[in-house]
N, C-alpha and C positions, 0 to 999 in steps of 0.2 A: 503493499500499499504506499509506504513512504517513499519508494523510489520512482513512483509515478506522479504526474501533475495532478492537481485537483480536477476532479471530474465536474461537469455542470451539475450534477445531483449534489455533490459536496458543496458547492459554491452557493447553490439554492438554500441547502440546510443552514450554512453560516448566516445567510441573509435572514432566514427565518429566525435563528437564534437572536439576532440583534433586534429584530422586530419584536420578539417575545420580551427581550430585556426592556425595550421602550415602553411596551404596554404594562408589563408588570410594575415598572417603576412609577408609572402615572397614576397607579390605583392605590389609595390609601388603605382600603379594608384588607384584612389577612387574605380573605379568599381570592380576590382579584389579584393581589400581590403575588399570588401562588398560581396564577393561571386558571382560576376557577370562577365560574359565575354562579355557584352554589350558595344555599344558605347553610347554617350550621347543621341541620339535619341532613340535608343532602351531602354535605361534606363528611360527616360521619358515616353514612350509608356507602359512600364511594370509596373511603379510604380505610375505614375500620378493617376490612378484610386483609390489609397488610399486616397489621398487628396480630390477627388471628394466625398468620402464617408463622409467627414467632413463638417457639415453643420453650425457651428457657431464657434466663438472664443473659445480657450481653451487649456488646457494642454494635450499632448499626451505622451504615454509611448510606445517606441519601445522595444518590447520584443525579445531579442536576437539582440541587436543593432549593434554587431560587432564594426567596426571602426567608426560608427556614420555618414557615407554618406548619408543613407536614412534619418536620421533625419535631417541632415543639408540640403536635397533637399526639404523635405515636408514644411519647414519654408518659403522660397520664393515662393513656388507653392501656398501655402495658401494665402500669401500676395497678389499675382496676382489675387486671387479670392475674395479679400476683406476680408480674415479671418486671424485674428492674431493668431499664434500658439506658444506655448513654449515647446520646446523638452525635454524630459526625455528619459532614456534607462537603460537597464539592460543587462549584458552579463555575461556568466560563466567565461570568459577569462578576467583576470585582465589586460593582455597586450592590449587587443582590447579595453576594456573599457577606458584605458588611452589614447588610440589613439582618442577615440570619445571626451574625454575631451579636447584634443589638438586641435581638429578640431573645437569645439564649446566652446572656453574658457570662454566666458561670461555666459555660462550655465554648466560649469564643474562639480558643485556641484550636478547636477541633474542626472548624470550618475553613475550607482552603478554596482558592482560586486556581483554576486549571482547566485545560482541554483534556477531558476524560480519556481520549484516545492515547495521550502521552503523559498524562499526570502519574508522578511516582508516589503512590500512597506511603505515608510514614508507617504504616502497620497494616495488618490484615484485619477483616471485620467479621463479626460472627453472622450479621446478616448485611446483605447489599441489596438496597430498594432502588428500583429504577422504573420510570415510567416509559413505556416503549411506543406509545402512540405516535410520537413526534420524530422516531427515528427513521432515515431513509431505508427502505426495505433491503436494499442491496448491501447495506452495512450490518444487518441485523446479526447475521452468523458471527463475524469477526468481533462485533461489539460484545455479544454475550460471552464469547471465549475470552476476550480482553478481561472482563470482570470476573469470570469464573476462575481464570488462571492467576491473576495478579492482585485482585483487590479481596476476594473471598478467602476467609480463613479455612483451614482444614476441617471438615466436619460442619461448616456453615451453610446457609441457605442463601442463594440468590433468588430474590423475590421480584417479579416483573408483573406490572399491572397495565392493562388497556382499560381506559375509562369510556370508550364508546365502542364496546363490542356487540357483535350480534349474539344473542343468548344461545346456549347449547341447543341444537336442533333447527336453529333458524339460519337462513342464508341471507347475506346482504353484500350487494355489490361493493367491491373494494375493502371488505373487512373479512379477512380470514381468521380461522379458528386459532386462538392463541397457542393452544396447546400443540396444534400441528405446526405452527411457525417455529416453536422452540425445539420441537422434536427434529424438524427438518434441519435445525442448525446443529444436529449432532449430540444434543444434551436430552437426558431423559427427565421428563416431568414426573416430579414425585408427588405432587399434590396440586389441587385447584379449588379456589373458592369462588363461587359466583354471587355476585350482588343482586339486589332486587331488580326485577325486570321492569323497565320504564318504557314509555311510548312517547313520541312527539312527532309533528308533522314533517319536520326536518330530518330526523334520523331514523324514523320508524321505530321497531322494538329494538332496545338495546339495553346493556348493563354493563357493570364493572367486572372484570375478570381478572383474577390474581392467581398466578401460577408460580411454583417454586421448584428449584432444582438443588439438590444437596451435593456439597463437595464430596467426592469419593475417594477412598484411600487407594483405589487401584491406580490412579495417576492417569497422565495422558497416554493416549494410544490404546487403552483398554477398551473392551466392547462397551462398557458403560459410558466412557467418556472418550471422545475423539475430538481433540482440540485441533486448531488450524494446522499444526504440523504433524498430526496423527493420522491424516487422511490417506496415507499411502499412495498407491497407484492412481487414486482419483485426482491427485493434483501433481504428482511427481515430486513433491517437496521432501527434502530430507529432514528427518527429525534431528535437530541439533541440541535437544535439549537433555538434561539429566534424567534419571528415572522417576523424579517426583518434583513437582513444582510447589510443594508446600514450604511455608517459612514460619519463622517466628513471629509472634504478634507482640507489638508494643502497647502497653497501656497508655491511654490518653491521660492527660493531667486534670480532666474534668472532676470537680469535687463530687459530681454524681457517682463516680466510681465507688466511693466509700459505702454508698447504699447496697452494693451488692458484691462487695470485695470477697465475700465468702464463696462466690461462684467460681472463682479460680485461686489457685495457690500462687500469690505474686513472688517472683524470684527476685534477684538483684537489679536495681536499675529499671524496675517496673516491667520486666519482661515476664510474660506468662510462662509458668513453669509447670504445666500440666503434664501428668506422667505420659511419657512416650512421645511427647511432641518435640520437634526440632526440624532442622533442615534435612530431610532425607535425601541421601545422594550427594551431599556437599563434599567435595575432596577438599580437606582442609590442607593437606601437604601441597597439593597443586595450587591452591589459593595463595598460599604464602610464597611459593615459587613466583608467581606473577607478581605480587606486591613487592617482593624483594627486587626483581627486574625493574619494575616501575620506579622504586626509589633510587636505584642506580642510574637510570635513564634521566630522572628530574635532577639529581645532584650534578650529573655531567653538563646537562645543559644550562644549569644555573651558573656553573664555572664558565662555560663558553660564552655566556651573555656578557660577562665582564672581559673575557680574553678569547677571541674566536680561535686561537691556535690550540685551545684545550678541547675542541670539539673532537669526539672519538668515534670515527667510523667503525672501528673495530669492535666496540661495545654494541653498536646497532646490529652488526653482522651476527655476533654471538647471541644477541637476544631474538633475532629473526630466526635463526636456526633452531633454538629451542621452542619458540611459538609454532614453528612448522611441525616439529615433533610433537608437540601438544595436541595440534589439530589432527595430525595423522592418527594419534592413538585414542583420542576422546571426543573428536568432532569439535563443533564450535564451543568454546569456553563460556558459556552463558552464566547467568546468575544462578540457575538451578545447580550448576556443577561447582562454580567458584565463588558464588556470591556477587553482590552488586559491585563491591570494590575490586574483586578479582576480575570480573568481566570488563570493567573500566580499565584496569591495568593491561588486560589483553589488547583491548582496542588501541591504548596509546602506544604499544609496541608495534602493532601493525601500522599505525600512523607514522611511525618512523622507520618502516621497513622499505623505504624507497629504493634501496640498493637491489631489492628483489621484487621488481615491479609485477611479475606474474603471480607470486604468492599474495602481494598486496591486493591485487585484483580478485584473486580466489577467496581471500578472506572477506573482502567486501560483499562477494556474492552469498557467502554463508550468513553474512551479517543481515542481508536483505531478507533471508528468510527469519533470521531470530527476532528481528525488530517487531514485526506484527504479533509474534508470540510472547513478547514482553521479556525476551531473554537479553536483549541489548537496548541501549538508549537511542531514540531517534536521532538526537543531536550529534551523537558519535558517528552514526551512519552518514549524516550529512557532511561532517568534516572529513571522514574518509572518501566520500564519494568525490568531493572536490578535490583532494590530494590526487586521486586517480585520474580524474578527468583532466586536470592541468598537465599531469605527466604524460597523457596522450596527445597533448596539443590542443585540448578542447577547453571551452569556457566552463567555468565552475557554475554549479546551479544553485548553491545556498550562500554563496559570499562569505565563506569562512576563512579563505586565504588571503593575505594582504602583503603588501611589500613597503618597506620602510625606507625612506630617503631623507637623511636629516631630520629635520623637525617635522616632516610629512610622513603621514601613513595612509596608504590607498589600498583599495580592494583591487585584486587582480581581475581580469576580464571576467565578466559575468554574463550568463545566457539570460535574456529577457530581463533587463535591469527593473522595468516597470513592475514586474511581478515578484521582485526579489523578497520584499518584507513579507508578503502573503505566504510564500514558500518557507520562510524562516519561521513564521508564527506557526505553521502547520507541523513543524517538527520540535517546537518548544523553544526556538531561539528569539532573542530580542531583536529589535530593528537593527539594520546594518549601521546606522548612524551611531547608535547607543555601543554597538560591539566595537567600532572602531575607536571611538572615544575612550572606552574602557581599556582596550588594548594598548593604545598609545600612552595613556596615562600609567599603566602598569609598567611597560617597557621604559618610559622615560624615569620613572622613580627608581626602577631596578638598577639602571644604568648610572644614574647620578649619586644615588644614596646606598645602593648594594642592600636593599632589603630583601631578604631571602624569599619569604612567602607573603607578598602583601595583599591585602584585600582592598577593593576600591568601591566607592559609593559615588555615583554620577548624577548630575540634575542639570537641566537646561535653564540657564538663567536669563537668556533672552534668544529670540530666533536665531539659530546658528552659533549660539555661544554656549558653551558648557563649562562646568566646574566639577573636577574630580577631587574627591578627598581619598587619598591613599595612605594606608597605614600598615604598619608591621613593628611588632615589638614596642619599643618606646618611641618610634618615628612616625610622625603625621605630617603629611605634605599635600599642599593644595596645588593643583595643576589646572591652569585656564587653557581651554582648546577652543579653535574655531572650526566649524564644520562647513564644507562646501558640498552641497547637495548635487549640483550639476556634476561636479568632477568626482563625487563620491570619495572624498578624501578629507582629512582633518589635520590640523596643524597646531603645535604648541605655540600658545599666545603668551610670550613673556617667559620669564624665569619662574620655574617651580618655587614655592615657598614653604619653609618648614613652619608648621603650626603648632599650637599648643596641645 
C-alpha cells in the first residue's frame, strides 16, 4: 500500500474525513460532535451493544474517537454491568482529540492524534472499538488486519459496528451483511449483537449491528487467522514475520486504572505481567546483535560529522554482510522477530548498505511487504525508497534526501513536487519545509557545538522564517532559518546563539 500513490478512493476518503471534522467541530451537543443526530435514547440503543461485547475489565481503544463522547459513554455503561473500563482513543483530527481530552481530563494522556494506518500505539488494548460504516470498502480487509495484528492485545476483542445496516434476513442495496464482510476479510466472527430494528423513508429497515473477533493464540497464517502476509499463493506474498505478533501491553497512567488494578498483576514500570504473556518468537540475541551494530554505525557517523576522514566504509561492509546473513537465515527482521528497536536498527543498516545496491533493493522489496503488516515503519520505507531511487538515477518520491552546501540545505530532485507533502503525510512524515529546517538546525549545532545527540523543536515565527531550539546535555542553542518554498531549500540566518 505504501509503495503506491494515493488512489482516488483514498483521496476522497481524506476529503470526507476533513468534512466530518468541520461538521463535528461546528456542533456543540455531544451527539452531533460525535457524528450522530440521535437523542439520548437512540444513542444508547445504537452504541450500547459495543459494551455488551466487552466481557471483562480492561482497557479499550476507540479508533476514530472524535470528541470522545462514545468513550465517555462506554465507561459508565460498563460500570453498570460490573465491568471497569479505561478509555483510550486516536483520531486524525488534533482538534477533535483535544476535545476528547477535555471531556475525559483524568485520562487525557490516553488520547492520541494520528493516522490509524501508520499510528504506532503505545501499547496493546483489551478491546479495540471501530465504526466501519465510513471506511472505503477496498481498504476493509487491510484495515481490520492492521487493528487485529498491531493494536489488539492477545486474547482481546476487535469490535466493529455498522450503524445503518440491513437487519438479518433483509436485503438492502449497497449494504452488505457485516458478518460476511468481516469473514471475507479472513477473520472469523465470534459473536454479533443486533440492535432494535427501525425504519425510515430514507433508509428503509435498518439497525445497528456489532460484531467481534477474538485474538487467537494460533498466530498469523493459521486456519483461524490469515493476515495480510499469511494468504499464501493467493497473493504471492512472502510471510516475513516471526511466529507470533503478540506483544507486551503497557498500562496507561489514567487514574481509572486503580479502579480495576486487580484485573491484572502489574509488573515493574507498569507492564502487565499476566502469566504466560510476552513477546512470543522474539529473538533477543538477534535483537541485541542489531542494536549493537546500530550503535557502532551511529558512533562512527557522529565522529565523521566532525572529521570526514573518520568515515569507515569497512564498517558499513561488515554490517551489510551480517545483515544479509540475518535476512538469509530469518527472513525480514521485523518487530515480531527483533522488536521495534531491533527492526529500526536493521533498517538503518540497510539504509547505509549503499555499497551493495542489489541487496539494498532486495531489502526494500521485503520491507514493502512488511510495512502493511505492521512489521516495519512506513517512514523508514520512505527513506530507503528514496535512497534506492536516487542511486538508480531517478527522482526521490518522499523528499527524505537532501544536499548541504555551506549554510544552505536543499532537497535532492523530487518526483511531482506538488504532491510531496501529501505523500509524506501518508507515511507519517512532517512537511518537507519542517523536515529541512529540523535537519539543518541539527547539523548546524552538531558541527559548531559538538552536541552528540541533540533534540530540536521548531516553530514558524513569520512566513518563511523559522526558529529552532536545539538542546543536548547542558547546551541549548537557538538557530534562525529562512525557508525558500520555490527552491525548496533553507538557509541559516545569522549565527546560532547559545541560550539559557
